[in-house]
LORO-403338 format. One record per atom (N, C-alpha, C, CB): x, y, z; residue in three letters. Coordinates in pm, whole numbers, plus 50000, padded with zeros to 5 digits. Glycine has a CB too. Layout:
XYZALA
...
This chain:
887883654184401ALA
888773662384479ALA
889833668884390ALA
889443654084589ALA
890373661084295GLN
891413666584208GLN
890853677884121GLN
892013655484119GLN
889673675884065ARG
889073686183981ARG
888743698784060ARG
887823680883913ARG
888433697084188SER
888103708484273SER
889343714684338SER
887133704284381SER
890533709084308ASN
891783713684368ASN
891723712884520ASN
892093728084324ASN
891163701784569LEU
890933699684711LEU
892063691384771LEU
889573692984735LEU
892673696084878ALA
893673688384952ALA
892953681085065ALA
894823697685008ALA
893513669985110GLY
892893662785219GLY
893773651485268GLY
891563657285177GLY
893203643285356SER
893983632485414SER
893073621185460SER
894833637585530SER
893713610085491ALA
893033598585549ALA
894003591985646ALA
892543588585439ALA
893453584885742VAL
894263576985835VAL
893903562385812VAL
894023581185986VAL
894933554285786LEU
894733539985764LEU
895283531985881LEU
895403535585634LEU
894653520485905GLU
895173510786000GLU
895323497785922GLU
894223508986126GLU
896533492185924CYS
896843480285846CYS
897643470385930CYS
897633483985719CYS
897663458085883THR
898523447785940THR
899733446485849THR
897763434085955THR
900913444885909VAL
902113442585831VAL
902143427785796VAL
903413447085909VAL
902133424985667GLY
902143411285619GLY
903543406685582GLY
901223409885499GLY
903623395185518PRO
904923390085473PRO
905633400185383PRO
904753376785400PRO
906933400585393GLU
907773409385313GLU
907463424185334GLU
907623405885167GLU
906823427685447GLY
906553441585480GLY
905353447585409GLY
907733449585449GLY
904613439485334ARG
903433444685264ARG
902333447985364ARG
902913434385159ARG
901533458185332LEU
900403461885417LEU
899173454185371LEU
900153477185414LEU
898503447685466VAL
897323439585435VAL
896193443185532VAL
897643424285442VAL
894993439485493ASP
893813441385579ASP
893663455885626ASP
893883432185699ASP
893893465185536CYS
893803479385571CYS
892353483985582CYS
894543487885467CYS
892113492785677VAL
890823499385691VAL
891073514285709VAL
890003493485811VAL
890163522385660ALA
890253536885678ALA
889653540385814ALA
889523544585562ALA
890423547285896GLU
889963551386029GLU
889383565486028GLU
891113550586128GLU
889823573785933ALA
889363587685928ALA
889623593285789ALA
890063596386036ALA
888883603885757GLU
889043610585628GLU
888703625385647GLU
888143604085518GLU
889543633985588THR
889303648385595THR
889493654385456THR
890263655085697THR
888543661785406PRO
887183663685456PRO
886353650985437PRO
886513675485385PRO
885383648985525PRO
884543636885516PRO
883853635685380PRO
883493637085628PRO
883803623485329GLY
883113620885204GLY
883823625585079GLY
881803627085209GLY
885093629185090SER
885823634884978SER
886513624584889SER
886853644585029SER
886563612084933GLY
887203601584854GLY
888663599084890GLY
887113604984712GLY
889213606584985PHE
890613604585020PHE
890843591185091PHE
891083615885109PHE
889873586185166ALA
890023573085230ALA
890113562085125ALA
888833570385326ALA
889243562685025ALA
889273552684917ALA
890593553484841ALA
888073554684820ALA
891073565584816ALA
892343567184745ALA
893503561584828ALA
892593582084711ALA
893493563884959ALA
894543558585046ALA
894513543385047ALA
894383563985190ALA
893333537585053LEU
893213522885050LEU
893713517284917LEU
891763518685073LEU
893513524784809ALA
893953520084677ALA
895473519984664ALA
893363528884569ALA
896163529284730VAL
897633529784718VAL
898353521984828VAL
898093544284720VAL
897653518184933ALA
898303511185046ALA
899063498585005ALA
897263507485148ALA
898583490584909PRO
899363478684872PRO
900743481884815PRO
898593470584772PRO
900973493984771ALA
902283497684717ALA
903293500984827ALA
902133509684622ALA
902823503284949PHE
903703506785060PHE
904373494285115PHE
902933514085171PHE
905613495685161ARG
906353484685224ARG
906993489985352ARG
907423478785127ARG
907043481485451LEU
907753484585575LEU
908903474685589LEU
906803483985698LEU
909923478385666PRO
911023468985689PRO
910493456285755PRO
912123475485776PRO
911113445085724GLU
910683432285782GLU
911103430785927GLU
911243420885702GLU
912023439185972THR
912433439286112THR
912463453586163THR
913823432586130THR
912173455186291SER
912233468286354SER
913693471686385SER
911353468686484SER
913973483986427PRO
915353487486464PRO
915933478486572PRO
915413501786509PRO
915063472786658SER
915563463886764SER
915813449686713SER
914563463386879SER
915413447086586GLY
915603433786530GLY
914383424886536GLY
916723427086599GLY
913303429486599ALA
912073421586609ALA
911343421386475ALA
911143427086720ALA
910703410486445ALA
909933409286320ALA
908743418886324ALA
909443394686299ALA
908433425086212THR
907283434186205THR
906033427186152THR
907623446086116THR
906183415686089SER
905033408486035SER
904013405586145SER
905473395285967SER
902753408686117GLY
901683406486214GLY
901373418586300GLY
902033395186301GLY
902233428486299ARG
901983440586377ARG
900933449286309ARG
903283448486397ARG
900273457286389THR
899313466986337THR
899973480586332THR
898023467486424THR
899783487586220VAL
900323501086205VAL
899183510486170VAL
901433501686097VAL
899303522686213ARG
898313533086185ARG
899083545186136ARG
897433536686313ARG
898673550686021PHE
899443561685966PHE
898563570685878PHE
900613556385885PHE
898953583385867PRO
898223592785782PRO
898743592385639PRO
898313606985838PRO
897853594985545VAL
898203596785405VAL
897613610285365VAL
897663584785313VAL
898463619385318SER
898003632885284SER
898183635985137SER
898743643185367SER
897263643285084TRP
897353648384947TRP
897363663484954TRP
896173643184859TRP
898383669284894LEU
898533683784891LEU
898393688684748LEU
899903688084951LEU
897913700684735ASN
897813706584601ASN
899163711884559ASN
896753717784598ASN
899513710084431PRO
900783715784384PRO
900693730984387PRO
901123710784242PRO
901833737584407PRO
901813752284407PRO
901373757484270PRO
903213757984444PRO
900703768484272ALA
900253774784146ALA
901473779484068ALA
899283786784174ALA
901423777483936SER
902563781583854SER
902433795783811SER
902713772783734SER
């Protein structure tokens, strides 16, 4: 995708683990299909962290989250 200057996205579904780490992630969608963006999103998901408590004060550990990860091409110089 990078060599082809292709932009794309993936949607991940993960469980919030201890200390806000994302665990047990699965790719729910990828655009364009077969482009490798789902695999790339899964590879970077362990680097993401969520707060250990929600704004209401409830613990987030054990919750399921679903979110998009997008890759955009840099503007041409």
